[in-house]
TIVO-2410 file (N, C-alpha, C; in nm, 3 decimals):
# residues 80
REC num residu      c1      c2      c3 atome chaine
REC   1      M   1.284  -0.836  -0.992     N      A
REC   1      M   1.332  -0.717  -1.057    CA      A
REC   1      M   1.312  -0.733  -1.208     C      A
REC   2      M   1.258  -0.630  -1.271     N      A
REC   2      M   1.230  -0.634  -1.413    CA      A
REC   2      M   1.347  -0.578  -1.494     C      A
REC   3      I   1.376  -0.643  -1.607     N      A
REC   3      I   1.480  -0.595  -1.698    CA      A
REC   3      I   1.412  -0.558  -1.829     C      A
REC   4      V   1.436  -0.436  -1.878     N      A
REC   4      V   1.380  -0.390  -2.005    CA      A
REC   4      V   1.491  -0.331  -2.092     C      A
REC   5      T   1.463  -0.323  -2.220     N      A
REC   5      T   1.558  -0.258  -2.311    CA      A
REC   5      T   1.536  -0.108  -2.305     C      A
REC   6      A   1.633  -0.034  -2.355     N      A
REC   6      A   1.622   0.112  -2.358    CA      A
REC   6      A   1.505   0.155  -2.447     C      A
REC   7      S   1.482   0.083  -2.555     N      A
REC   7      S   1.369   0.114  -2.645    CA      A
REC   7      S   1.236   0.098  -2.575     C      A
REC   8      K   1.222  -0.011  -2.501     N      A
REC   8      K   1.097  -0.036  -2.427    CA      A
REC   8      K   1.079   0.069  -2.317     C      A
REC   9      L   1.187   0.108  -2.253     N      A
REC   9      L   1.180   0.214  -2.151    CA      A
REC   9      L   1.133   0.344  -2.214     C      A
REC  10      R   1.187   0.377  -2.331     N      A
REC  10      R   1.150   0.501  -2.399    CA      A
REC  10      R   1.001   0.501  -2.435     C      A
REC  11      Q   0.948   0.387  -2.477     N      A
REC  11      Q   0.808   0.377  -2.516    CA      A
REC  11      Q   0.713   0.394  -2.397     C      A
REC  12      N   0.755   0.346  -2.280     N      A
REC  12      N   0.666   0.343  -2.164    CA      A
REC  12      N   0.729   0.406  -2.040     C      A
REC  13      I   0.806   0.509  -2.057     N      A
REC  13      I   0.885   0.563  -1.946    CA      A
REC  13      I   0.797   0.603  -1.826     C      A
REC  14      Y   0.684   0.669  -1.852     N      A
REC  14      Y   0.600   0.714  -1.740    CA      A
REC  14      Y   0.538   0.597  -1.666     C      A
REC  15      K   0.499   0.494  -1.739     N      A
REC  15      K   0.444   0.373  -1.676    CA      A
REC  15      K   0.550   0.308  -1.585     C      A
REC  16      F   0.673   0.297  -1.637     N      A
REC  16      F   0.779   0.236  -1.557    CA      A
REC  16      F   0.815   0.321  -1.435     C      A
REC  17      L   0.822   0.452  -1.453     N      A
REC  17      L   0.854   0.539  -1.339    CA      A
REC  17      L   0.745   0.533  -1.232     C      A
REC  18      D   0.619   0.530  -1.272     N      A
REC  18      D   0.510   0.516  -1.175    CA      A
REC  18      D   0.520   0.383  -1.100     C      A
REC  19      R   0.555   0.278  -1.173     N      A
REC  19      R   0.567   0.145  -1.110    CA      A
REC  19      R   0.680   0.144  -1.007     C      A
REC  20      I   0.791   0.209  -1.040     N      A
REC  20      I   0.904   0.216  -0.946    CA      A
REC  20      I   0.862   0.289  -0.820     C      A
REC  21      L   0.789   0.399  -0.835     N      A
REC  21      L   0.744   0.474  -0.718    CA      A
REC  21      L   0.643   0.395  -0.635     C      A
REC  22      E   0.552   0.324  -0.700     N      A
REC  22      E   0.448   0.249  -0.629    CA      A
REC  22      E   0.505   0.129  -0.554     C      A
REC  23      T   0.594   0.055  -0.619     N      A
REC  23      T   0.643  -0.069  -0.560    CA      A
REC  23      T   0.774  -0.052  -0.484     C      A
REC  24      G   0.853   0.050  -0.518     N      A
REC  24      G   0.983   0.066  -0.457    CA      A
REC  24      G   1.086  -0.028  -0.515     C      A
REC  25      E   1.045  -0.107  -0.615     N      A
REC  25      E   1.132  -0.206  -0.677    CA      A
REC  25      E   1.214  -0.142  -0.790     C      A
REC  26      P   1.344  -0.163  -0.793     N      A
REC  26      P   1.428  -0.104  -0.898    CA      A
REC  26      P   1.395  -0.162  -1.036     C      A
REC  27      L   1.429  -0.089  -1.138     N      A
REC  27      L   1.412  -0.133  -1.276    CA      A
REC  27      L   1.551  -0.140  -1.340     C      A
REC  28      E   1.579  -0.251  -1.408     N      A
REC  28      E   1.706  -0.266  -1.477    CA      A
REC  28      E   1.685  -0.241  -1.625     C      A
REC  29      V   1.774  -0.161  -1.683     N      A
REC  29      V   1.765  -0.125  -1.824    CA      A
REC  29      V   1.892  -0.173  -1.895     C      A
REC  30      K   1.873  -0.249  -2.005     N      A
REC  30      K   1.986  -0.293  -2.087    CA      A
REC  30      K   2.020  -0.183  -2.186     C      A
REC  31      W   2.147  -0.137  -2.184     N      A
REC  31      W   2.189  -0.029  -2.273    CA      A
REC  31      W   2.333  -0.055  -2.315     C      A
REC  32      K   2.353  -0.079  -2.441     N      A
REC  32      K   2.487  -0.101  -2.499    CA      A
REC  32      K   2.566  -0.210  -2.425     C      A
REC  33      G   2.497  -0.320  -2.397     N      A
REC  33      G   2.562  -0.433  -2.332    CA      A
REC  33      G   2.579  -0.420  -2.182     C      A
REC  34      A   2.538  -0.309  -2.124     N      A
REC  34      A   2.548  -0.288  -1.979    CA      A
REC  34      A   2.408  -0.288  -1.918     C      A
REC  35      I   2.404  -0.309  -1.789     N      A
REC  35      I   2.278  -0.304  -1.714    CA      A
REC  35      I   2.282  -0.180  -1.625     C      A
REC  36      L   2.181  -0.095  -1.640     N      A
REC  36      L   2.166   0.024  -1.556    CA      A
REC  36      L   2.045   0.004  -1.467     C      A
REC  37      K   2.048   0.060  -1.347     N      A
REC  37      K   1.936   0.047  -1.254    CA      A
REC  37      K   1.874   0.183  -1.228     C      A
REC  38      I   1.742   0.185  -1.229     N      A
REC  38      I   1.667   0.303  -1.187    CA      A
REC  38      I   1.603   0.265  -1.054     C      A
REC  39      I   1.642   0.335  -0.949     N      A
REC  39      I   1.590   0.303  -0.815    CA      A
REC  39      I   1.535   0.430  -0.751     C      A
REC  40      P   1.435   0.416  -0.663     N      A
REC  40      P   1.385   0.533  -0.592    CA      A
REC  40      P   1.489   0.583  -0.493     C      A
REC  41      A   1.498   0.714  -0.475     N      A
REC  41      A   1.597   0.771  -0.383    CA      A
REC  41      A   1.568   0.731  -0.239     C      A
REC  42      V   1.440   0.726  -0.202     N      A
REC  42      V   1.401   0.688  -0.067    CA      A
REC  42      V   1.315   0.563  -0.078     C      A
REC  43      K   1.358   0.456  -0.014     N      A
REC  43      K   1.283   0.332  -0.019    CA      A
REC  43      K   1.167   0.338   0.078     C      A
REC  44      R   1.047   0.309   0.028     N      A
REC  44      R   0.929   0.310   0.113    CA      A
REC  44      R   0.922   0.181   0.192     C      A
REC  45      S   0.865   0.189   0.312     N      A
REC  45      S   0.850   0.068   0.393    CA      A
REC  45      S   0.741  -0.020   0.334     C      A
REC  46      K   0.737  -0.145   0.376     N      A
REC  46      K   0.636  -0.237   0.327    CA      A
REC  46      K   0.496  -0.189   0.363     C      A
REC  47      I   0.481  -0.130   0.479     N      A
REC  47      I   0.350  -0.080   0.522    CA      A
REC  47      I   0.307   0.035   0.433     C      A
REC  48      D   0.398   0.123   0.398     N      A
REC  48      D   0.365   0.235   0.309    CA      A
REC  48      D   0.326   0.188   0.169     C      A
REC  49      R   0.378   0.071   0.128     N      A
REC  49      R   0.349   0.021  -0.006    CA      A
REC  49      R   0.219  -0.058  -0.012     C      A
REC  50      L   0.157  -0.086   0.102     N      A
REC  50      L   0.030  -0.160   0.101    CA      A
REC  50      L  -0.078  -0.080   0.029     C      A
REC  51      K  -0.160  -0.151  -0.046     N      A
REC  51      K  -0.269  -0.086  -0.117    CA      A
REC  51      K  -0.379  -0.052  -0.018     C      A
REC  52      H  -0.427   0.072  -0.024     N      A
REC  52      H  -0.533   0.116   0.067    CA      A
REC  52      H  -0.665   0.053   0.023     C      A
REC  53      R  -0.734  -0.009   0.117     N      A
REC  53      R  -0.863  -0.073   0.087    CA      A
REC  53      R  -0.970  -0.013   0.177     C      A
REC  54      H  -1.086   0.008   0.119     N      A
REC  54      H  -1.198   0.064   0.194    CA      A
REC  54      H  -1.287  -0.051   0.242     C      A
REC  55      V  -1.266  -0.096   0.364     N      A
REC  55      V  -1.345  -0.207   0.417    CA      A
REC  55      V  -1.446  -0.161   0.521     C      A
REC  56      M  -1.419  -0.054   0.590     N      A
REC  56      M  -1.514  -0.002   0.688    CA      A
REC  56      M  -1.599   0.104   0.621     C      A
REC  57      R  -1.729   0.092   0.637     N      A
REC  57      R  -1.818   0.190   0.577    CA      A
REC  57      R  -1.851   0.301   0.675     C      A
REC  58      D  -1.811   0.286   0.799     N      A
REC  58      D  -1.841   0.385   0.902    CA      A
REC  58      D  -1.710   0.440   0.958     C      A
REC  59      D  -1.720   0.551   1.024     N      A
REC  59      D  -1.602   0.611   1.086    CA      A
REC  59      D  -1.562   0.524   1.205     C      A
REC  60      P  -1.437   0.476   1.213     N      A
REC  60      P  -1.396   0.389   1.324    CA      A
REC  60      P  -1.412   0.455   1.460     C      A
REC  61      H  -1.404   0.586   1.466     N      A
REC  61      H  -1.418   0.655   1.593    CA      A
REC  61      H  -1.562   0.648   1.646     C      A
REC  62      S  -1.658   0.623   1.558     N      A
REC  62      S  -1.797   0.613   1.603    CA      A
REC  62      S  -1.819   0.490   1.691     C      A
REC  63      F  -1.737   0.386   1.673     N      A
REC  63      F  -1.752   0.265   1.754    CA      A
REC  63      F  -1.707   0.286   1.898     C      A
REC  64      V  -1.623   0.380   1.921     N      A
REC  64      V  -1.573   0.407   2.055    CA      A
REC  64      V  -1.683   0.465   2.144     C      A
REC  65      H  -1.775   0.537   2.084     N      A
REC  65      H  -1.877   0.608   2.161    CA      A
REC  65      H  -2.013   0.537   2.162     C      A
REC  66      I  -2.014   0.406   2.142     N      A
REC  66      I  -2.140   0.330   2.148    CA      A
REC  66      I  -2.181   0.317   2.295     C      A
REC  67      D  -2.308   0.339   2.322     N      A
REC  67      D  -2.360   0.327   2.459    CA      A
REC  67      D  -2.406   0.182   2.480     C      A
REC  68      W  -2.334   0.110   2.564     N      A
REC  68      W  -2.365  -0.030   2.592    CA      A
REC  68      W  -2.443  -0.048   2.722     C      A
REC  69      A  -2.490   0.059   2.785     N      A
REC  69      A  -2.557   0.051   2.915    CA      A
REC  69      A  -2.676  -0.043   2.912     C      A
REC  70      D  -2.761  -0.037   2.811     N      A
REC  70      D  -2.878  -0.125   2.805    CA      A
REC  70      D  -2.838  -0.271   2.791     C      A
REC  71      E  -2.733  -0.298   2.719     N      A
REC  71      E  -2.685  -0.436   2.703    CA      A
REC  71      E  -2.634  -0.493   2.834     C      A
REC  72      W  -2.562  -0.412   2.911     N      A
REC  72      W  -2.503  -0.459   3.036    CA      A
REC  72      W  -2.610  -0.481   3.143     C      A
REC  73      R  -2.718  -0.406   3.138     N      A
REC  73      R  -2.826  -0.425   3.237    CA      A
REC  73      R  -2.887  -0.563   3.224     C      A
REC  74      G  -2.894  -0.616   3.105     N      A
REC  74      G  -2.950  -0.748   3.082    CA      A
REC  74      G  -2.864  -0.860   3.140     C      A
REC  75      W  -2.737  -0.835   3.165     N      A
REC  75      W  -2.645  -0.935   3.217    CA      A
REC  75      W  -2.626  -0.926   3.368     C      A
REC  76      S  -2.707  -0.848   3.434     N      A
REC  76      S  -2.693  -0.832   3.577    CA      A
REC  76      S  -2.717  -0.963   3.649     C      A
REC  77      T  -2.631  -0.997   3.744     N      A
REC  77      T  -2.643  -1.122   3.819    CA      A
REC  77      T  -2.707  -1.101   3.955     C      A
REC  78      S  -2.747  -0.980   3.987     N      A
REC  78      S  -2.804  -0.954   4.118    CA      A
REC  78      S  -2.949  -1.005   4.128     C      A
REC  79      K  -3.020  -1.020   4.015     N      A
REC  79      K  -3.159  -1.069   4.016    CA      A
REC  79      K  -3.159  -1.218   3.990     C      A
REC  80      P  -3.247  -1.290   4.058     N      A
REC  80      P  -3.256  -1.436   4.037    CA      A
REC  80      P  -3.320  -1.474   3.908     C      A
***
C-alpha cells in the first residue's frame, strides 16, 4: 500500500486515481497528521486485474474446425 502526502496527491491526482482503479489497491494519504484511505468502491478480482496479453495471432475458434482426416489415415493399423 502506498502512502503519499496531500501535496503529492494534488500534483498527480489523476495518475493515482487511475492506479487505484487498475490495481484495486488502496492509497493512503497523510493529511494533518491523520491517514486517509482512497479505495475503490468495488474490488476487482485477481483475474480481472490481469494484464491482457496478445499471444495468439489467430482466432482460437479456428483451431476447433481443423480437418484432421488426412492425418488420421496415416495412422491406420489395418494395413501391414
